[in-house]
N, C-alpha and C positions, 0 to 999 in steps of 0.2 A: 286386579293383578292376575287372577286365575285365568280369566278370559284371554289376557295377553299372552300368558304362557302357552295356552292352547294354540294360539295363532303362531307363535314362535316354533312350537313343536311341529305344526303342519308345514311350515316353511322349511325347517331343517330336514324333515322326512322327504319332502319333495326334492330338495337339493341333493340329498344323499342318494335317492333313487336315480336322479339324473346323472350324478357323478358315476355311480356304479355302472350304468348303461354305457356311458362314454368311455369309462376306463376299460370295460370289457371289449368295446369296439377297438380301442387302441391296442390292447394286448393281443387281440386276435388279428391285428394288422388289417382290419377291415377299413379303418380310417387311418390317415397318415399322421395325425397329431399324437403327441406323447401323453402319458398320464399326467405329468406335471403341467403340460399345457392345458389339459382339460380342467385340472383343479384351479389353476390361476385364472383361467378365462371365466369359470363359473363364479369364483369369488369376486373378480373384478366386475362382472356383469351385475351381480347381486348388489354390490356396493353402489354401482352407478344408478341402478333403479331406485335404491333406497334414497340416494341423494336427490334424484329427480322428484320422487314423491314428496320429500321434505320441502324442496324449493316450491313445488306447486302448492302445498298446504300453506306455506308462509305467504306466498303471493295472493292466494285467494282471500286471506284475511284482510287484505287492503281494498277489496271490492267494496265500493260505497253501499251503505245500507239502503239507500234510496233505489238502488238497482235491484234489490231483493224483493220481489213481489210474489207472495205465495199463491196468488190467484192467476199468475201467468200460466198459459196453457202448457208450456214446457215442463212445469213443475207439478202438473196435475197427473195423478195416476189414473189410467184408464181401466175400465172393467176387465178387459181381456188381460191387461198387464197384472192386475191384482190376482186374477184366477191363475195366471201363469206362476206367480210367486207362491201361491198357496199349493199349486201342483208340486212344486219343488220343496214343499214342507217348511216354508219360511216361519210359520208359527212355532215350529219345534226348535229351530236353531237361531232365530233372530236375537234372543236374549244371551246367546253365547258369543256373539260378535263383540270384540272389545270396543269400548268407547274411548276415542282419543281426543275428544273435544277439549278436555281440560289441559291438554299438553300445550297447545298454542294459544288458548284463551282460558280465562278463569271461569269457564262455563261448561259443566258436565251435562251430557244428555243421558246419563245412566238412569235417571229417574226424575220425575216431576217434583220439585221441591217447593213450589208455590202454586196457588190457584187464583192468581190475579190475571186479568186480561193482558196486562203489559208483559208479565213473565211468560205467559203461554205464547204470545206473539213472538217474543224474543226467542223462545224455544223453537218455534216454527222456522224462524229465520236461520237459526243455527243448523237445522236439518238441511236447509238449502245450501248453506256454506259447505256442510259436510258432503252433500251429494256432488256439488261442483268440484270439490277437492278430489274426491275419489274418481269421478268421471274423467276429469282432465289429467289425472295421474295415469290413467289407462292410455289416453291419447298421446301424452308426452312420452310415455314409456316406449312408444314405437321408435324413438330415437336410437334405441339399442341396435336396431337393424343397420343403422348408419355407422355406429361406433364399432360394431362387431359383424362386418360383412362376410367373414369367412366361417364356413361350417354353420350356416344359419340354422339348418334343421337340428344340429346337435346342441347349439347353445342359445343363440339369439331368440329363436322361436319358442323353445320351452321356457326360458326365463321370462319372456314377454307374457306368455300365457299364465304362468304362475303369478306374476305381478298383477295381471288383469283380473284373475280370479280373486286375489286377496283384496282388490279394490272394488270389484263388482258386488261382492256380498254385502259390505256395509252400505254401498250406494243403494242397493235394493231395500235394505232395512229402512233407510232414510225416507225413501219414496213410499214404502208400505205404511209406515206409522204416521206420516204427515196428515193424511185425510182425517184421522181421528182427532189430531190436535186442532185442526182447523174447525171441526165441528164443535169441539170443546170451547174454542175461542169465540165462535159465533154465539154459542149458548150463553157464555158469560156476558157478552155484549148485550144480548137481548135481556138478560136478567138485570143488568145494571140500568138499562134504559127503562125497564118496567119499574124498578125501584125509584128512579128519578121521576118518572111520571106520577107514581103514587105520592111521592113527597110533595110534588107541585100541587096535586089535587088536595092534599091535606092542608097545604098552606093557603089555598084559595078558599077552602071551606071554613077557615077559622074566622 
């Protein structure tokens, strides 16, 4: 809950700064829109993006699990990508990003609650669902340019960038943490196979 509050605070501060800038432009007659127009447009645009993000998150949950392959190259994090994330200090802030997996599914990625291969693989799959949801939310968020074609630099573009940033950060976290989970999963499979082999050996020697 504390992480979510931080996200909400960041959103509110961003919107407040954006409104203050546009209100000053309106009062100074630099732009022809009114302060009321600026306020209503910002609120409307924010609600629209929130609705689009919610729809995308719901639709993504219906993607068949058989389509979710953690070894697909598109879900692989490359070395340069990992270094880029670490350059931006992802290790310091990744745990501060709110986990919303439990909202649409009864599965939270806040922490690992079991150490079985089945659970870890399911965890990996959920990171892919999360990445897809946030990535497509950025893409679908571009619809705001069609809905709000007037004063794009004042409203549509800033709102799009705010929404993109709020979705990009959790998508980065999903991609950054997944390789460790895959290694954990592979190690568990190897251990289970070794245990099975040992059991078979013991059975044969009896």
